[in-house]
C-alpha positions, 0 to 999 in steps of 0.5 A, a space after each residue: 640290899 637288894 632293890 631288885 625289883 618284879 617283872 611288875 616296876 612298883 614291886 619289891 621283890 623279897 628275895 632268898 637271904 641265908 638262914 640264922 637263930 631268933 637272938 642272933 644277932 650279929 648272923 641276923 644282921 648279916 643275913 639280912 644287909 641281903 634281903 630287901 630294904 624299906 624306910 620309915 618317911 614321913 610321905 605326909 609332911 613335906 619335909 619330916 617333922 621334929 623327933 622324926 627318927 629313922 629305921 629301916 627293914 630288910 625283908 627275906 624269904 626263909 624257906 616257908 616263912 618272910 622274914 622282916 628285921 628292923 633297926 629303929 632309933 629310938 630315944 629311950 623306947 619302951 611299952 608299958 605293953 605286959 600280955 598278947 594283945 594290949 592297946 599296946 600302939 597306945 602305952 608306948 614304940 611300937 613296931 607295925 606290919 601290916 598285908 594282905 594275900 593279892 586277891 583276899 579282902 581279909 588282912 594281917 594287923 601285927 604289933 611287936 614291942 621293944 620287949 617282944 611283946 605281940 599282939 595280932 588281928 586279921 579285919 576280913 575286910 576293909 569295911 570290917 575295920 571302919 566298923 568300929 568294935 575295938 580291936 580286942 573283937 578281931 584278936 587272934 588269941 594262937 601265936 600267928 608269928 614269932 618275933 625277938 628284940 633288941 634295945 641296945 645298952 644305950 637305950 638309944 634304939 632296938 631291932 627286932 627279927 619278926 618271920 611269920 609264915 609266907 602260906 599266911 602271908 600269901 593265903 595258901 592254899 591257892 590255885 593260882 599260883 600268886 606270891 605278891 602281898 600288900 605290905 606296910 610297916 608303920 611306927 609309933 615313936 614316944 618320947 620324953 617330954 612330948 605329948 603325941 607319938 612321932 609317927 611314921 610308915 615305910 610306904 609312900 603314904 598323903 595321911 598316916 591313916 595306916 590302915 590305907 591299904 591303898 596306899 601300902 606296897 606291893 612284894 613277890 614273895 620269891 622262891 626259896 
């Protein structure tokens, strides 16, 4: 595990990691343990609520891609979504990734379910999100990332690997050479018997407003 910071002490340096094939879970875990780790929490509460389940994400750079490997504790992971851009935060367990290139107005929101169904959104600004047009207005149908998922045999957790082009994360090409971006991972954990999901996120947030970009973490992608 790496927790190396860039010259900016508030910026997480995402290091290069060894390559692996999607679906090779042993190689994935071995390679990604050398990445930068962030943990899920509920910092908007003084103490995590009953039912909070831990989760961790490791981030690394592989050539021209940002790679994220999540390991999530989950009681019976499942999502009813069946196709691209279904509203999966309403239909079951989901892992979310938000990212926003330094100095750019727009940002992306990507979801993946335990069954490896995707949702892809792009908002041209935070004001656009608050227009309330509904998620399908901002949906992207062309594939923007690849992933693999696995539910463990006991159905007590799941893993996900996401590969996103660095050019997308950094909004390249750009003349300033910046490799910095804001990011946030969040979860909807629909536990059996609960009316509402347990939500959590990796940044230190004052409230569970996952579109609150001002509270996302900063990262810098190392050069591979």
